[in-house]
Backbone bond lengths (Angstrom), bond angles and torsions (degrees), N, CA, C in turn:
res aa  C-N    CA-C-N  psi(-1)  N-CA   C-N-CA  omega(-1)  CA-C   N-CA-C  phi
1 M - - - 1.505 - - 1.472 107.64 -
2 T 1.344 120.88 129.57 1.402 128.07 176.36 1.424 111.48 -70.31
3 K 1.307 120.45 157.26 1.481 121.93 -179.54 1.408 116.77 -56.20
4 P 1.427 117.42 -48.68 1.473 121.20 -177.31 1.635 110.75 -63.31
5 I 1.283 115.08 -36.57 1.493 113.48 173.49 1.447 122.50 -74.67
6 A 1.412 109.61 -21.68 1.537 118.24 170.94 1.509 109.72 -69.07
7 I 1.399 109.16 -50.97 1.593 109.24 178.79 1.430 112.79 -59.63
8 L 1.385 123.96 -37.77 1.415 126.64 178.89 1.483 110.61 -64.12
9 S 1.237 118.96 -38.69 1.481 123.53 179.87 1.611 108.59 -59.82
10 L 1.470 110.72 -51.20 1.427 111.34 177.57 1.397 119.10 -61.32
11 V 1.358 122.72 -28.86 1.519 124.07 174.38 1.365 107.04 -67.83
12 L 1.380 119.33 -48.59 1.488 117.35 176.67 1.349 121.75 -52.22
13 L 1.379 114.36 -42.29 1.435 121.05 171.15 1.463 118.87 -61.08
14 A 1.322 110.89 -39.81 1.526 114.59 176.24 1.471 118.12 -78.33
15 A 1.341 118.90 -18.57 1.418 118.34 -175.74 1.450 115.59 -62.62
16 P 1.280 125.69 -39.11 1.484 116.95 178.94 1.442 115.31 -62.25
17 F 1.274 115.32 -23.80 1.688 125.10 -174.17 1.493 110.09 -95.29
18 A 1.338 118.95 -6.85 1.496 119.44 179.93 1.411 110.48 -70.77
19 I 1.449 119.43 144.76 1.408 121.76 178.85 1.551 104.72 -102.34
20 P 1.293 114.75 130.26 1.508 123.98 177.09 1.524 104.60 -53.95
21 P 1.306 118.64 138.61 1.455 122.56 172.81 1.601 113.77 -43.89
22 A 1.393 107.10 -52.46 1.528 110.36 -172.22 1.554 108.30 -65.79
23 A 1.336 123.49 -20.17 1.509 122.54 178.60 1.508 104.34 -84.90
24 A 1.303 121.96 -28.40 1.317 117.16 -175.69 1.520 112.62 -75.93
25 Q 1.333 114.43 -22.75 1.522 121.24 -179.86 1.437 110.24 -98.26
26 Y 1.420 120.16 -0.79 1.461 120.06 177.14 1.443 122.31 -55.11
27 P 1.394 120.74 139.47 1.448 126.85 -6.67 1.456 111.57 -93.89
28 T 1.276 115.75 153.93 1.438 126.69 178.48 1.577 115.27 -121.59
29 K 1.358 116.46 0.74 1.403 119.13 -177.77 1.475 104.05 -158.17
30 P 1.434 119.90 168.91 1.491 121.87 178.37 1.408 115.53 -54.64
31 I 1.308 113.32 149.44 1.543 120.27 -179.34 1.636 104.46 -111.51
32 H 1.308 108.99 142.33 1.604 115.08 -179.71 1.500 101.42 -103.89
33 L 1.410 112.46 120.94 1.468 115.68 164.96 1.591 111.58 -102.26
34 I 1.277 110.80 114.18 1.525 116.70 176.00 1.464 110.06 -78.23
35 V 1.275 118.64 124.63 1.532 129.11 166.34 1.420 111.44 -96.83
36 P 1.187 128.96 99.62 1.540 131.45 -171.79 1.605 112.24 -73.31
37 A 1.291 112.80 34.44 1.528 114.56 -173.02 1.633 107.00 -150.19
38 A 1.252 116.67 165.09 1.427 120.70 -171.75 1.626 110.11 -73.01
39 P 1.302 120.09 151.75 1.416 120.22 171.77 1.383 115.52 -51.45
40 G 1.282 123.42 142.91 1.450 122.69 173.07 1.481 113.48 100.87
41 G 1.445 116.37 -22.27 1.437 122.85 -177.23 1.474 116.87 -73.86
42 G 1.288 122.41 179.05 1.406 123.58 -174.94 1.501 108.22 -67.21
43 T 1.443 120.27 -40.52 1.382 117.11 175.58 1.362 119.22 -60.14
44 D 1.382 115.72 -39.96 1.366 121.85 179.19 1.573 111.79 -68.19
45 I 1.290 115.24 -35.28 1.446 118.14 173.47 1.451 114.36 -60.26
46 A 1.237 112.29 -43.84 1.617 126.47 -174.36 1.621 100.57 -61.84
47 A 1.274 115.94 -49.96 1.522 119.72 -171.25 1.500 111.69 -65.59
48 R 1.364 114.96 -39.22 1.418 116.64 179.59 1.593 117.15 -85.05
49 S 1.362 109.34 -4.03 1.506 113.10 166.11 1.430 117.64 -78.36
50 F 1.312 117.77 -33.36 1.432 118.02 -170.28 1.625 109.82 -117.40
51 V 1.360 120.56 -8.97 1.443 120.78 179.87 1.515 111.42 -68.91
52 P 1.236 125.17 -37.11 1.514 115.24 179.17 1.541 112.21 -66.82
53 A 1.232 124.11 -25.70 1.461 123.93 169.67 1.412 114.05 -74.02
54 L 1.375 118.53 -41.08 1.445 125.81 178.25 1.523 108.58 -60.44
55 Q 1.243 123.67 -45.56 1.522 124.95 -175.00 1.445 108.48 -72.26
56 D 1.501 119.54 -30.36 1.466 120.20 174.53 1.599 107.88 -69.03
57 N 1.208 119.90 -36.75 1.567 121.62 -178.65 1.466 107.93 -71.43
58 L 1.413 121.45 -36.13 1.481 123.14 -177.05 1.485 109.66 -81.27
59 G 1.282 121.84 -23.47 1.438 123.19 -174.44 1.512 115.95 79.36
60 Q 1.292 115.83 17.33 1.341 122.70 -178.05 1.526 118.98 -149.45
61 P 1.324 124.64 141.91 1.524 121.39 -172.58 1.541 107.01 -63.24
62 V 1.362 109.82 144.24 1.422 119.59 174.36 1.475 110.09 -119.09
63 V 1.237 112.55 102.99 1.507 122.91 -174.18 1.616 114.86 -84.31
64 I 1.329 113.71 114.58 1.398 117.86 -177.94 1.559 108.13 -83.73
65 E 1.392 114.14 132.34 1.362 118.55 -175.18 1.706 103.83 -133.79
66 N 1.385 111.91 114.71 1.556 121.44 -171.85 1.652 97.58 -86.09
67 R 1.253 113.33 119.81 1.441 130.90 173.31 1.537 117.97 -126.17
68 G 1.466 112.33 57.53 1.358 120.07 -174.56 1.534 117.03 -70.78
69 G 1.211 112.51 172.07 1.541 117.05 173.25 1.571 117.22 118.87
70 A 1.222 118.86 150.19 1.475 124.22 -176.96 1.481 113.22 50.41
71 G 1.446 114.45 42.55 1.513 117.21 175.17 1.560 114.46 62.67
72 G 1.377 112.36 25.04 1.464 118.66 172.56 1.653 109.72 99.89
73 I 1.215 114.74 -5.06 1.545 117.51 -174.47 1.508 107.15 -71.78
74 I 1.316 121.41 -34.76 1.603 116.08 -178.93 1.458 114.87 -61.17
75 G 1.436 114.31 -47.69 1.501 120.04 -176.64 1.536 112.43 -72.62
76 T 1.451 113.40 -28.86 1.454 116.14 176.99 1.498 113.93 -74.17
77 D 1.335 116.94 -38.06 1.351 117.88 176.45 1.541 117.64 -60.32
78 L 1.375 104.69 -36.43 1.631 112.51 177.36 1.546 114.02 -60.61
79 V 1.316 116.90 -36.10 1.363 120.49 171.44 1.579 116.72 -78.33
80 A 1.206 113.37 -33.44 1.602 114.06 169.63 1.333 115.73 -54.46
81 K 1.331 115.53 -36.73 1.579 119.36 -179.51 1.459 112.91 -98.69
82 A 1.282 120.79 10.28 1.609 123.99 176.57 1.463 107.05 -76.61
83 A 1.283 111.54 166.25 1.586 120.12 176.66 1.479 106.73 -70.71
84 P 1.259 118.47 138.95 1.510 124.57 -176.22 1.605 113.20 -84.00
85 D 1.339 110.38 56.17 1.500 119.44 -171.27 1.678 110.97 -111.24
86 G 1.239 110.25 -7.25 1.457 111.87 -172.64 1.578 119.20 88.52
87 Y 1.279 113.61 1.47 1.447 115.23 -175.77 1.581 112.68 -100.17
88 T 1.378 114.56 -0.59 1.468 119.66 170.64 1.505 104.24 -130.16
89 L 1.301 118.61 113.20 1.461 120.44 175.63 1.518 109.58 -114.82
90 L 1.347 112.70 175.50 1.523 118.89 -178.40 1.529 106.57 -135.89
91 L 1.362 110.12 133.66 1.471 115.21 175.16 1.556 98.90 -102.66
92 C 1.353 124.34 103.70 1.380 122.58 177.87 1.469 109.39 -95.58
93 Y 1.386 104.72 166.48 1.551 109.24 -177.46 1.622 101.04 -130.28
94 V 1.304 117.90 -167.35 1.389 121.72 -172.44 1.544 116.86 -58.82
95 S 1.327 116.21 -28.05 1.444 128.04 172.46 1.469 109.62 -45.55
96 H 1.359 120.23 -38.96 1.414 121.16 178.06 1.380 116.07 -59.17
97 A 1.330 120.65 -24.18 1.492 123.25 175.65 1.540 113.27 -95.36
98 T 1.252 115.37 -9.19 1.472 118.57 -174.37 1.587 108.78 -109.34
99 N 1.164 120.45 -22.86 1.434 122.86 179.65 1.469 114.04 -64.60
100 P 1.405 123.32 -33.55 1.458 119.05 166.51 1.314 122.41 -47.59
101 T 1.346 116.74 -33.26 1.452 128.76 -173.44 1.623 106.05 -90.60
102 L 1.345 112.72 -49.85 1.445 120.67 -173.36 1.613 115.97 -66.43
103 A 1.460 113.52 -39.56 1.338 118.12 -174.55 1.509 109.77 -89.64
104 A 1.501 115.38 135.29 1.479 113.90 175.42 1.485 109.53 -59.89
105 K 1.285 121.12 -40.55 1.460 122.83 178.75 1.489 112.56 -146.15
106 L 1.356 117.63 131.00 1.373 118.22 177.53 1.528 115.92 -102.71
107 P 1.360 124.14 143.97 1.309 120.26 -173.12 1.529 113.82 -83.18
108 Y 1.435 118.21 11.69 1.453 125.11 176.61 1.536 104.04 -144.66
109 D 1.317 118.62 169.88 1.406 127.47 176.75 1.623 104.58 -108.09
110 T 1.336 111.44 112.81 1.527 124.70 -176.94 1.596 111.72 -46.34
111 L 1.271 115.46 -37.48 1.463 115.41 -175.76 1.428 112.33 -100.49
112 R 1.304 121.07 -40.56 1.444 118.75 -172.08 1.499 117.88 -91.28
113 D 1.503 115.46 -11.85 1.394 116.11 -179.62 1.506 111.85 -90.99
114 F 1.390 125.93 1.36 1.373 122.97 -174.52 1.530 108.40 -132.16
115 A 1.344 115.18 164.86 1.463 119.48 175.46 1.607 102.80 -121.74
116 P 1.214 117.45 119.29 1.537 120.06 175.94 1.482 111.57 -64.36
117 I 1.396 116.24 142.92 1.398 119.31 175.16 1.512 108.89 -116.57
118 T 1.375 114.33 -69.18 1.580 115.91 -172.05 1.483 105.71 -141.09
119 L 1.412 116.82 142.60 1.468 123.59 168.64 1.552 98.52 -83.46
120 V 1.262 115.83 118.34 1.524 115.43 -173.40 1.563 109.86 -87.37
121 A 1.317 116.44 -52.49 1.496 112.44 -173.06 1.582 107.59 -161.06
122 H 1.250 116.48 165.78 1.500 129.42 178.53 1.531 107.45 -118.13
123 E 1.203 127.44 140.25 1.442 128.34 160.16 1.580 114.23 -142.49
124 P 1.359 110.10 136.28 1.513 111.74 -173.63 1.599 114.03 -72.31
125 T 1.274 116.57 168.24 1.454 117.30 176.04 1.610 110.25 -102.89
126 L 1.202 114.11 161.65 1.447 117.85 -172.29 1.572 113.23 -136.17
127 L 1.332 120.99 134.74 1.552 121.33 -176.66 1.598 98.30 -86.96
128 V 1.415 116.43 124.38 1.324 122.35 175.09 1.602 108.56 -134.09
129 T 1.345 112.44 147.88 1.421 116.81 -176.47 1.532 111.24 -133.85
130 H 1.286 116.03 160.91 1.513 117.33 173.38 1.586 110.83 -66.28
131 P 1.298 120.84 139.73 1.531 116.37 -172.67 1.509 110.94 -55.59
132 S 1.347 122.80 -17.74 1.433 122.63 -176.00 1.557 108.70 -74.59
133 V 1.332 119.20 -15.99 1.508 116.99 -175.10 1.562 104.91 -73.07
134 P 1.333 115.78 128.89 1.634 121.39 -175.72 1.465 104.87 -79.10
135 A 1.253 122.49 63.13 1.547 126.37 169.23 1.477 112.61 -142.93
136 S 1.428 115.25 130.90 1.479 116.32 -178.80 1.533 109.10 -114.37
137 T 1.209 119.27 -4.18 1.491 125.61 -178.46 1.563 107.39 -139.64
138 L 1.329 110.43 164.94 1.416 122.22 -176.49 1.469 107.89 -65.73
139 A 1.489 119.30 -40.74 1.418 121.75 178.01 1.404 110.42 -63.16
140 E 1.411 122.07 -43.54 1.521 126.45 179.35 1.500 108.10 -60.60
141 F 1.287 114.74 -35.44 1.476 113.39 -172.65 1.565 108.94 -77.89
142 I 1.304 121.49 -32.49 1.441 130.08 179.43 1.559 104.13 -63.10
143 A 1.337 118.25 -49.56 1.459 122.60 175.12 1.503 109.76 -58.81
144 Y 1.264 123.38 -43.97 1.451 124.42 178.85 1.598 111.89 -63.39
145 A 1.368 115.83 -41.44 1.380 118.19 -178.96 1.530 109.38 -66.50
146 R 1.370 111.91 -33.77 1.536 113.33 -172.70 1.545 107.67 -73.04
147 E 1.353 114.63 -32.84 1.481 119.73 -174.67 1.617 106.51 -67.19
148 R 1.341 111.18 -29.99 1.567 116.73 -174.61 1.578 110.57 -111.10
149 S 1.303 116.33 17.88 1.488 121.30 178.55 1.534 106.86 -49.33
150 G 1.405 111.31 132.01 1.462 120.74 177.16 1.529 111.29 85.11
151 K 1.296 121.25 -7.15 1.463 124.10 178.33 1.461 111.65 -127.12
152 L 1.289 118.19 5.59 1.481 122.02 174.76 1.578 116.13 -101.85
153 S 1.337 119.96 158.06 1.481 116.58 -178.65 1.635 101.54 -145.73
154 Y 1.292 114.38 154.87 1.344 119.95 174.95 1.602 111.76 -135.26
155 A 1.324 114.64 152.68 1.473 118.17 -173.89 1.561 110.46 -93.88
156 T 1.281 115.60 143.72 1.461 122.12 -176.46 1.550 120.65 -158.81
157 D 1.166 120.96 160.92 1.468 120.79 171.86 1.550 102.93 -107.64
158 P 1.423 118.02 117.50 1.458 122.56 -163.64 1.481 106.48 -67.33
159 G 1.364 112.16 129.92 1.523 122.22 178.79 1.613 111.99 90.60
160 S 1.287 112.51 -1.45 1.447 114.75 -178.91 1.662 107.89 -84.95
161 A 1.324 112.26 168.16 1.492 111.44 177.59 1.469 114.25 -62.12
162 G 1.273 118.63 -30.51 1.520 119.54 174.66 1.453 111.90 -65.56
163 F 1.334 118.40 -36.16 1.445 122.08 176.21 1.612 112.02 -61.64
164 L 1.316 110.14 -48.65 1.518 117.13 178.24 1.470 112.93 -59.72
165 A 1.309 112.24 -48.36 1.621 112.15 178.28 1.591 107.84 -61.62
166 G 1.353 117.50 -36.01 1.423 121.87 -175.86 1.582 111.32 -62.61
167 E 1.459 114.46 -36.16 1.356 117.47 -171.09 1.601 104.70 -89.13
168 L 1.331 117.13 -40.74 1.534 118.52 167.20 1.447 115.99 -51.67
169 F 1.391 120.19 -40.79 1.465 121.00 178.60 1.498 110.44 -67.21
170 K 1.287 121.75 -37.30 1.554 123.58 175.29 1.513 106.81 -58.74
171 Q 1.295 119.33 -46.30 1.470 116.32 -178.32 1.397 117.62 -65.25
172 M 1.422 115.16 -44.66 1.406 124.99 -178.39 1.549 110.37 -69.41
173 A 1.198 121.50 -40.73 1.505 127.48 -178.79 1.592 112.51 -80.93
174 G 1.256 115.36 -18.61 1.395 117.35 -177.35 1.547 116.58 70.26
175 V 1.323 112.35 47.19 1.401 119.32 -178.19 1.500 118.79 -129.17
176 K 1.317 127.41 147.63 1.460 127.70 172.06 1.430 112.23 -94.55
177 V 1.235 119.27 124.63 1.488 127.65 -177.70 1.399 112.84 -143.44
178 E 1.420 118.99 126.66 1.438 118.38 179.17 1.466 113.69 -81.48
179 Y 1.278 124.74 139.77 1.346 124.93 175.10 1.545 114.40 -95.77
180 I 1.271 112.64 131.45 1.544 119.91 -178.99 1.513 110.10 -98.17
181 P 1.249 120.84 108.46 1.600 121.14 -171.05 1.565 112.35 -84.33
182 Y 1.345 106.16 132.88 1.529 114.36 177.84 1.626 103.60 -120.46
183 K 1.404 106.84 164.85 1.479 112.58 -177.51 1.577 112.47 -80.61
184 G 1.400 117.58 -3.29 1.403 119.12 178.27 1.544 104.97 -166.90
185 S 1.375 113.15 161.43 1.476 120.50 175.13 1.519 109.21 -63.27
186 G 1.247 123.16 -38.14 1.575 124.40 -172.11 1.563 104.46 -70.20
187 P 1.300 128.79 -44.50 1.394 125.39 166.08 1.497 119.48 -49.66
188 A 1.287 113.05 -45.97 1.373 124.06 -178.24 1.559 111.72 -61.78
189 A 1.359 109.96 -46.40 1.530 117.53 -179.49 1.568 107.87 -65.90
190 A 1.280 118.66 -41.56 1.368 122.50 174.56 1.530 117.19 -47.76
191 D 1.434 110.40 -49.46 1.419 113.19 176.49 1.501 119.85 -73.33
192 V 1.325 118.35 -13.21 1.360 123.93 175.24 1.682 104.62 -80.57
193 V 1.337 112.50 -41.67 1.395 115.92 175.80 1.602 112.20 -60.16
194 A 1.453 116.89 -35.73 1.321 118.58 -174.78 1.653 111.12 -81.25
195 G 1.293 110.42 -7.72 1.473 111.58 177.15 1.688 110.76 94.72
196 H 1.284 109.93 -5.27 1.600 109.50 -175.45 1.503 105.50 -66.32
197 V 1.347 123.95 -33.94 1.408 124.38 -176.13 1.543 106.51 -132.72
198 P 1.395 117.34 135.27 1.593 118.41 -168.71 1.387 116.81 -72.83
199 Y 1.348 119.67 -21.83 1.560 119.10 -176.09 1.416 116.42 -164.28
200 M 1.240 118.43 167.05 1.498 122.77 172.08 1.469 107.91 -164.36
201 W 1.446 109.13 159.02 1.500 116.30 170.16 1.517 103.39 -95.48
202 S 1.297 118.09 130.86 1.520 125.47 -177.37 1.288 112.99 -128.01
203 V 1.405 118.60 146.37 1.435 120.45 167.94 1.468 106.37 -63.00
204 I 1.363 119.02 151.66 1.442 120.84 -158.46 1.616 105.80 -75.96
205 S 1.338 121.44 -24.24 1.475 122.72 -176.26 1.553 109.98 -67.34
206 I 1.360 117.74 -30.85 1.504 123.48 -177.56 1.549 105.00 -76.50
207 A 1.323 121.13 -45.20 1.381 125.37 -159.79 1.586 107.52 -84.68
208 T 1.351 117.11 -33.07 1.426 120.95 -168.83 1.493 114.53 -54.44
209 P 1.331 117.76 -50.61 1.596 116.77 178.32 1.388 112.36 -54.54
210 Y 1.297 119.51 -41.07 1.562 124.24 -172.70 1.617 104.26 -68.58
211 V 1.383 115.71 -41.54 1.497 115.20 -175.71 1.365 110.29 -71.66
212 K 1.480 122.56 -39.47 1.461 122.81 179.18 1.605 110.56 -62.18
213 G 1.479 112.41 -30.30 1.440 113.55 -178.82 1.414 118.49 -87.10
214 G 1.409 113.70 2.04 1.451 119.13 177.54 1.535 113.71 84.32
215 R 1.182 117.64 13.08 1.556 122.04 -173.30 1.479 114.11 -101.69
216 L 1.328 115.10 -11.48 1.490 125.80 168.44 1.603 111.90 -135.60
217 K 1.209 121.23 147.27 1.348 130.06 171.03 1.531 116.03 -89.19
218 A 1.295 128.23 121.12 1.517 121.23 178.03 1.443 110.60 -101.29
219 L 1.333 122.13 118.31 1.346 125.79 -177.10 1.565 119.11 -93.10
220 A 1.344 114.05 -33.53 1.452 118.51 -179.84 1.524 108.39 -161.43
221 I 1.313 115.62 149.35 1.569 121.37 165.75 1.476 108.56 -108.99
222 A 1.355 111.58 135.51 1.389 126.84 175.76 1.495 120.38 -77.08
223 A 1.380 114.20 51.32 1.492 121.68 -168.92 1.486 105.82 -138.64
224 E 1.403 110.30 167.70 1.524 117.89 -173.04 1.640 107.50 -77.05
225 R 1.366 111.85 -17.04 1.470 116.75 -174.85 1.497 107.90 -147.28
226 R 1.404 117.58 158.73 1.364 116.52 175.31 1.545 116.69 -70.64
227 S 1.369 114.49 157.95 1.485 112.97 -178.13 1.389 113.26 -92.02
228 P 1.354 121.21 145.28 1.438 125.57 178.04 1.596 110.49 -60.50
229 S 1.261 113.44 -32.86 1.560 116.05 178.59 1.455 114.12 -70.80
230 L 1.268 117.44 -26.69 1.446 119.82 174.99 1.512 113.94 -138.84
231 P 1.344 117.81 65.97 1.487 133.36 -168.62 1.492 112.01 -57.98
232 D 1.379 118.54 -22.61 1.367 123.51 -172.07 1.568 110.93 -90.42
233 V 1.373 113.31 -16.23 1.536 115.25 -177.32 1.427 108.66 -85.34
234 P 1.451 118.94 123.06 1.442 119.95 179.87 1.517 114.65 -74.89
235 T 1.340 113.08 160.22 1.596 119.48 176.70 1.377 111.46 -71.72
236 T 1.262 118.09 158.32 1.551 125.13 170.89 1.494 109.78 -49.25
237 A 1.323 115.74 -45.69 1.425 120.94 177.88 1.569 114.74 -55.28
238 E 1.359 111.07 -45.27 1.529 113.06 175.11 1.408 113.84 -68.02
239 G 1.287 118.08 -23.28 1.444 123.88 -176.58 1.622 108.11 -86.11
240 G 1.239 120.41 -3.64 1.466 124.79 177.97 1.571 119.69 101.17
241 M 1.345 109.17 14.85 1.573 112.15 175.56 1.596 106.04 -126.67
242 P 1.420 115.39 81.32 1.359 111.31 176.62 1.640 114.95 -70.67
243 D 1.343 111.33 165.32 1.400 117.18 -174.84 1.468 115.05 67.11
244 F 1.293 121.53 12.54 1.470 125.48 -175.64 1.480 101.91 -100.28
245 V 1.355 120.27 92.15 1.453 122.09 -175.57 1.482 106.45 -137.50
246 V 1.449 113.52 117.89 1.482 116.03 -169.38 1.549 100.21 -136.09
247 S 1.446 116.70 123.64 1.508 117.11 174.67 1.398 116.21 -123.72
248 G 1.250 123.72 142.39 1.422 122.83 166.34 1.528 112.45 -73.27
249 W 1.196 113.46 147.91 1.628 112.98 174.62 1.476 109.84 -144.87
250 Y 1.332 114.52 160.20 1.482 118.48 -173.65 1.521 103.96 -140.16
251 G 1.389 107.17 137.90 1.528 119.23 -178.51 1.514 115.13 -134.37
252 L 1.241 117.49 142.77 1.468 120.79 177.65 1.599 107.61 -89.80
253 L 1.288 116.52 131.42 1.378 124.80 -176.90 1.630 104.86 -128.59
254 A 1.379 109.74 156.16 1.509 119.12 175.58 1.518 100.44 -126.35
255 P 1.441 117.63 163.75 1.405 121.75 167.87 1.633 111.13 -62.50
256 A 1.289 110.85 144.68 1.522 110.85 174.08 1.493 116.18 -51.39
257 K 1.348 115.89 152.11 1.512 120.89 179.80 1.564 109.30 78.23
258 T 1.237 119.32 -0.22 1.498 116.46 171.74 1.447 110.22 -57.40
259 P 1.450 121.63 128.99 1.451 117.10 179.39 1.574 116.51 -50.77
260 R 1.265 115.31 142.70 1.397 119.44 -179.10 1.511 110.45 -60.96
261 S 1.397 121.17 -28.25 1.474 118.37 -172.65 1.494 107.07 -77.71
262 V 1.415 117.45 -20.27 1.474 124.17 173.53 1.545 108.11 -72.50
263 I 1.348 118.00 -52.80 1.506 126.80 -176.59 1.691 100.12 -54.72
264 D 1.355 121.16 -50.32 1.449 120.63 -175.97 1.568 110.91 -61.36
265 R 1.304 114.33 -39.73 1.511 119.36 -179.48 1.530 110.92 -61.16
266 V 1.321 112.99 -45.39 1.525 114.12 -177.27 1.419 109.55 -73.11
267 H 1.355 118.61 -36.21 1.499 121.18 -178.20 1.455 108.42 -64.82
268 A 1.328 125.81 -39.43 1.391 126.41 -171.47 1.502 107.90 -74.48
269 A 1.447 116.81 -32.72 1.484 122.73 176.51 1.529 106.73 -71.23
270 A 1.272 122.72 -41.80 1.366 126.40 -176.82 1.596 110.95 -67.47
271 A 1.289 109.98 -44.82 1.611 118.77 -173.69 1.707 97.14 -67.67
272 K 1.224 123.21 -43.91 1.486 117.69 -179.99 1.508 113.72 -69.28
273 A 1.410 118.89 -32.50 1.484 116.13 171.66 1.527 115.87 -64.42
274 L 1.412 110.36 -25.68 1.524 110.50 -174.24 1.592 106.32 -87.42
275 Q 1.301 121.80 8.44 1.406 127.78 171.46 1.464 108.14 -110.75
276 N 1.275 123.24 -0.25 1.472 124.91 172.92 1.554 114.24 -69.37
277 E 1.302 116.63 128.91 1.391 121.55 -179.74 1.531 114.91 -53.86
278 A 1.258 115.23 -40.91 1.515 119.01 -177.45 1.619 108.60 -71.74
279 V 1.218 112.34 -41.38 1.537 115.12 171.97 1.491 118.15 -64.82
280 L 1.278 118.46 -37.48 1.400 125.14 175.11 1.645 108.95 -64.51
281 A 1.353 112.88 -40.08 1.527 117.49 -176.85 1.628 105.26 -73.11
282 R 1.198 119.79 -36.15 1.507 120.52 -179.64 1.612 109.33 -69.45
283 L 1.352 115.11 -40.60 1.389 118.54 177.49 1.545 112.21 -64.68
284 A 1.311 108.99 -46.04 1.552 117.84 -178.14 1.509 112.44 -61.79
285 T 1.419 117.26 -33.42 1.378 120.43 175.85 1.502 114.30 -70.84
286 S 1.207 119.92 -24.93 1.471 128.49 174.35 1.464 112.99 -87.47
287 G 1.405 118.68 -8.08 1.408 119.39 -179.72 1.612 114.16 92.87
288 S 1.447 115.75 -0.79 1.476 116.15 -176.12 1.508 111.02 -88.70
289 L 1.303 116.89 159.75 1.470 124.94 178.67 1.511 105.30 -118.81
290 A 1.325 117.42 123.92 1.470 126.01 179.72 1.490 107.62 -77.22
291 I 1.406 108.48 139.58 1.524 115.87 -171.06 1.581 106.29 -115.93
292 G 1.217 117.19 -70.58 1.542 126.04 178.22 1.507 111.01 80.16
293 A 1.345 120.27 24.54 1.482 119.02 -175.40 1.472 109.15 -75.93
294 G 1.337 124.04 151.71 1.362 129.62 -174.29 1.610 118.59 -73.17
295 P 1.327 113.86 -171.89 1.575 121.13 178.23 1.569 114.36 -52.53
296 E 1.358 109.39 -53.78 1.513 111.93 -174.69 1.488 115.23 -67.85
297 Q 1.379 115.20 -27.71 1.464 118.38 -174.44 1.760 102.17 -83.38
298 L 1.240 118.42 -35.98 1.569 120.95 173.55 1.540 109.23 -56.20
299 D 1.415 110.75 -49.24 1.492 113.63 -175.50 1.603 109.42 -65.24
300 A 1.292 121.68 -41.21 1.376 119.74 173.20 1.516 113.83 -59.29
301 H 1.246 116.01 -44.58 1.449 123.53 178.25 1.476 114.64 -55.39
302 I 1.380 117.96 -46.10 1.301 120.40 179.23 1.514 115.37 -69.58
303 R 1.373 120.00 -34.32 1.361 122.10 170.67 1.463 118.08 -61.77
304 R 1.485 116.72 -39.82 1.339 123.83 176.24 1.604 112.16 -63.08
305 E 1.341 116.33 -38.55 1.496 117.82 -179.75 1.453 110.20 -73.61
306 I 1.345 120.89 -27.58 1.495 117.29 -178.79 1.491 106.51 -71.60
307 A 1.294 119.99 -37.39 1.496 125.15 -174.59 1.546 105.26 -67.47
308 R 1.438 113.98 -47.05 1.482 117.59 -174.35 1.542 111.35 -63.44
309 W 1.296 114.80 -48.80 1.523 114.81 -169.97 1.558 111.90 -82.62
310 E 1.361 113.12 -19.14 1.449 110.70 176.52 1.468 112.75 -59.27
311 K 1.441 121.70 -38.84 1.374 123.80 175.00 1.470 112.49 -56.28
312 V 1.283 115.87 -52.90 1.441 123.90 179.69 1.557 113.94 -51.61
313 L 1.332 113.22 -55.02 1.462 122.14 -173.87 1.478 115.24 -69.55
314 K 1.378 119.46 -30.58 1.387 122.94 167.95 1.400 120.05 -73.66
315 A 1.407 115.29 -29.44 1.553 118.00 169.04 1.400 107.73 -71.90
316 A 1.364 125.46 -31.59 1.443 128.02 -179.08 1.529 110.56 -74.04
317 G 1.337 118.49 -23.03 1.582 119.48 -175.54 1.478 109.83 59.20
318 V 1.364 124.51 37.06 1.412 121.49 173.28 1.389 112.74 -104.03
319 E 1.412 115.60 160.01 1.417 118.97 171.75 1.563 106.62 -149.68
320 L 1.459 114.21 158.45 1.379 118.97 177.21 1.526 118.42 -46.60
321 K 1.385 122.84 131.11 1.370 120.32 176.75 1.455 114.81 -101.85
């Protein structure tokens, strides 16, 4: 082999592993984090809990943009079609795993069009009612719902953890309840507080301030153990519904084909942020548990969630409205 050909061969072999200069220097400008949900919801609260530490670790501003609507599809699609350079990221929530079943057709591929970065946090769901609902326990509420089967409604953000808990509850309790869709968990909770809708299943961060203020009643938490933020609220198992565990979760994603060096840089910064004492305190106050797992773990988690909720949603026969 002649010398020029040998050099060319080495260049061609190295090319797939070369890091683009822009990726090697990343980040050099502000990063936009798309939150595909309304302000004030669980996803928004999670973002604002750890983003200050994330941007400190990255050395660049991280600008949160709320792009809610269509169960998270609008904001998610924006990221799917963004440049794969690490400057447009997505904080997805559980709807990312339910929309493939709920939506007749998605404008993106849930698994192929995104690069997983970090599983940020989990937070349990909570059954809350307007104070006028004549039930003080989960068992009493089940009896209440059965008496009004077919005439009752609940508030929810379609595709959210609260929505999943609501549909699973209907199946396990054997009741018919209509769901009233909202653009976010925050607006849904506000209507339950106002008495327009009698109840909802909500991620704990949304409901806790209302519960502590006496504006909502908390009857059960869909978790394996009670929450330190609401220690007097029994678990669903304690209330007579074992195996009823539904958590919200939040994950960082980038557009597909984002360089692995960028993915690793963001993950390292996010994992470090999720060990920050101030971040942990903010998440704990809202009832969330920091995770910080990496790209492979987040990918596996999303795949498990798709499989789990596909069965529940197909049995429910629901679709995005």
